[in-house]
C-alpha positions in Angstrom: 110.1 216.9 47.3 109.4 216.0 50.9 108.5 212.4 51.0 107.2 212.7 54.6 104.7 215.4 53.6 103.6 213.3 50.7 102.9 210.4 52.9 101.2 212.5 55.5 98.9 213.8 52.7 98.1 210.1 51.9 97.5 209.4 55.5 95.1 212.2 55.8 92.6 210.1 53.8 92.3 208.1 57.0 91.5 204.4 57.6 88.0 204.4 56.2 89.1 203.1 52.8 91.1 200.3 54.5 87.9 199.1 56.2 86.0 199.1 52.9 88.9 197.1 51.4 88.7 194.6 54.3 84.9 194.3 53.8 85.3 193.5 50.1 88.0 190.9 50.8 85.8 189.4 53.4 82.9 189.1 51.0 85.1 187.5 48.3 86.6 185.1 50.9 83.2 183.9 52.1 82.2 183.4 48.4 85.3 181.3 47.8 84.8 179.3 50.9 81.2 178.5 50.0 82.1 177.6 46.4 84.9 175.3 47.4 82.8 173.7 50.1 80.1 172.8 47.6 82.8 171.6 45.1 84.5 169.3 47.7 81.2 168.1 49.0 80.3 167.0 45.5 83.4 164.9 44.8 84.4 163.7 48.3 84.4 159.9 48.5 83.5 159.5 44.8 86.9 157.9 44.0 86.7 155.5 46.9 83.2 154.4 45.9 84.3 154.1 42.2 87.3 152.0 43.2 85.1 149.1 44.4 82.8 149.0 41.3 85.7 149.6 38.9 87.8 146.9 40.5 85.0 144.3 39.9 84.6 145.4 36.3 88.3 145.2 35.5 88.7 141.8 37.3 85.9 140.5 35.2 87.4 142.1 32.1 84.2 144.1 31.5 86.0 147.1 29.9 82.8 148.5 28.4 81.3 148.7 31.9 84.5 150.2 33.3 84.5 152.9 30.6 80.9 153.8 31.3 81.7 154.1 35.0 84.6 156.5 34.6 82.9 158.5 31.8 80.6 160.1 34.4 83.2 160.3 37.1 83.7 163.7 38.7 86.5 162.9 41.2 90.1 163.5 40.2 90.9 159.8 40.2 87.9 159.0 38.0 89.0 161.7 35.5 92.5 160.3 35.3 91.1 156.7 35.1 89.0 157.7 32.1 92.1 158.7 30.2 94.0 155.5 31.3 91.2 153.3 30.1 91.1 155.1 26.8 94.8 154.4 26.3 94.9 150.9 27.9 96.2 149.3 24.7 99.3 151.5 24.6 101.0 149.7 27.5 102.1 150.3 31.1 104.5 153.2 30.3 101.8 155.1 28.5 99.5 154.8 31.5 102.2 155.8 33.9 102.8 158.9 31.8 99.1 159.7 31.8 99.0 159.4 35.6 102.0 161.7 35.9 100.7 164.2 33.4 97.1 164.5 34.7 97.7 164.5 38.5 99.2 168.0 38.6 96.3 169.3 36.5 93.8 167.7 38.9 95.7 169.1 41.8 95.4 172.6 40.4 91.6 172.1 39.8 91.3 171.0 43.5 93.3 174.0 44.7 91.5 176.6 42.6 91.1 179.9 44.5 92.7 178.5 47.7 95.7 180.8 47.1 93.3 183.8 47.6 92.3 182.5 51.0 95.9 182.0 51.9 96.8 185.5 50.8 93.9 187.1 52.7 94.7 185.0 55.8 98.4 186.0 55.7 97.9 189.7 54.9 94.6 190.6 56.4 96.1 191.6 59.8 98.8 193.7 58.1 96.1 195.5 56.1 94.2 196.2 59.3 97.4 197.4 61.0 98.0 199.8 58.1 94.5 201.2 58.7 95.3 201.6 62.4 98.6 203.4 61.7 96.9 205.8 59.2 94.1 206.5 61.7 96.6 207.3 64.5 98.6 209.5 62.1 95.5 211.4 61.2 94.5 211.8 64.8 97.9 213.4 65.8 97.9 215.6 62.7 94.5 217.0 63.9 95.9 217.6 67.3 98.9 219.3 65.9 96.8 221.6 63.8 94.5 222.3 66.8 97.3 223.2 69.2 97.0 223.4 73.0 98.1 219.8 73.4 97.4 218.4 76.8 94.0 219.8 77.4 91.2 217.6 78.4 89.4 218.0 75.1 92.4 217.0 73.1 93.1 214.0 75.4 89.6 212.9 74.7 90.2 213.4 71.0 93.3 211.3 71.1 91.6 208.4 72.9 88.7 208.6 70.5 90.9 208.6 67.4 93.0 205.7 68.6 89.9 203.8 69.5 88.6 204.3 66.0 91.9 203.4 64.4 92.2 200.1 66.3 88.9 199.0 64.7 90.8 198.5 61.5 93.2 196.0 63.2 90.2 194.1 64.7 88.5 193.9 61.4 91.7 192.7 59.7 91.9 189.9 62.2 88.2 189.0 61.8 88.8 188.7 58.0 92.0 186.8 58.3 91.2 184.2 60.9 88.3 182.5 59.0 90.4 182.6 55.8 93.3 180.8 57.5 91.0 178.2 59.0 89.3 177.6 55.7 92.6 177.5 53.8 94.1 174.8 56.2 90.9 172.7 56.1 90.6 172.8 52.4 94.3 171.9 51.9 93.7 168.9 54.1 90.8 167.9 51.9 92.9 168.3 48.8 95.5 165.9 50.2 92.7 163.4 51.1 91.2 163.6 47.6 94.5 163.2 45.9 95.2 160.2 48.1 91.9 158.6 47.1 92.8 159.4 43.4 96.2 157.8 43.7 94.6 154.6 45.2 92.2 154.4 42.3 94.7 155.0 39.5 97.3 152.7 41.0 94.7 149.9 41.2 93.7 150.5 37.6 97.3 150.5 36.5 98.0 147.3 38.3 95.0 145.4 36.9 95.5 146.6 33.4 99.2 145.7 33.4 98.4 142.3 34.8 95.7 141.8 32.1 98.2 142.6 29.3 100.7 140.1 30.7 98.1 137.4 30.5 
């Protein structure tokens, strides 16, 4: 079995399917970007706002009010805080364990589908390059089959084939660049949201522990 011939048969399909693959990846990427943007927009700043009102409730020992506040919380810190308040009678170690156990889960919730954007951003140019290589291979195979290499007609065919093949690389970059930008931006938002969550949960832990000491 001649592996080169087998690959050439595969290359004969051309780069058209690569372009369709890139279009599909682009559509999915835009969908993920829009969904994550709406998600982050809905929870951004919620933990910071909750911190102020929850601090007042805990200082005044209004635990019923505090539980009502965290019950409807959508931010990562608020969700962790709800579990902490539910188990506030179990002691400081229990609350620390809850914080340690729930934080990775909330981080995964915040990072949902971001790995797809990172994968597309990292591999989109290579997928486009594959389409370019397949297109160039197809072009030269056609020239070989046609013979009379070097004529004006075939020179024009070569230029046209290479031009079309390079489109795949350009499309790959167009798909990858927005995905990389969105991935980096969303990762920064994740860090910001987790920082807000840590501030909220640490405050709750400190106040509840102090309350038990009293």
